[in-house]
N, C-alpha and C positions, 0 to 999 in steps of 0.2 A: 638742726645740728645738735650734736651731743652737748656742746658747750652751753647752749641755751638752757637745757634741762639742768645741768650742773649749776649754772648761775642762779636759776630759780630756786633750787634746793638750798644753795648757800645763802640766798637772801632770806629764806624761811628760817634757817638756823641762826643767822645773825640778826634776826628780828627786823630786817629791812622790808619785809613783806609778811603779810598775815597768812597763816596756813589756810589752804582752801578747804571748803566743806568736804568732809569725808577723808581728809588726809590727816596723818598724825606725825608728830615729830619722830617717832620710832621708825615709821616708813621712810621719812625723808633721810634720816641718818643711815638707814640700810641702803638706800639708793646711792648715797655718797660713798659708803663703804664699797659697794659693788662697782662704782665708777672707777675706783682706784685700781681695779684689776683689768681695766681696759687700756687700749693704746692711747695714752695721754703724754704730753710733754713731761719730761722728768721733773721739772720744778713743780708743776701742778700736781703731779702724782705724789710728790714729797709732801706738799701742803695737805693734801687729802689724807695721806697715811698718818701724818702727825696731828690730824684734826685741827690744823691751823686754818680754820674756815675764813677768817677775816683776811688773812694773807692770800688765800686762794682766790677770794673775790677781788682783791686788789690786783692780783696777777692777771685775772681775766680782763680787767680794764686796761692793764699796761704790762704785757709780758716782759718788758725790758727793765722793770724795776729791780733794784738790787735785792739780794736775798734777805738782808737785814736792814729794812728801811728805817 
């Protein structure tokens, strides 16, 4: 599922997961930038567009959280 890849990349960016060998932060950020141009829920797309990666990760855990927790 696409959310699994987004979650993994968000965990890399927020330092909750160590980058895999052969991967770079630039590549991870590019994938996240590319993901915002796909069919995603509005709020997740907003967080990715604004580079609010911590909020995006929280949203993936609970899509019903308020916009300004």
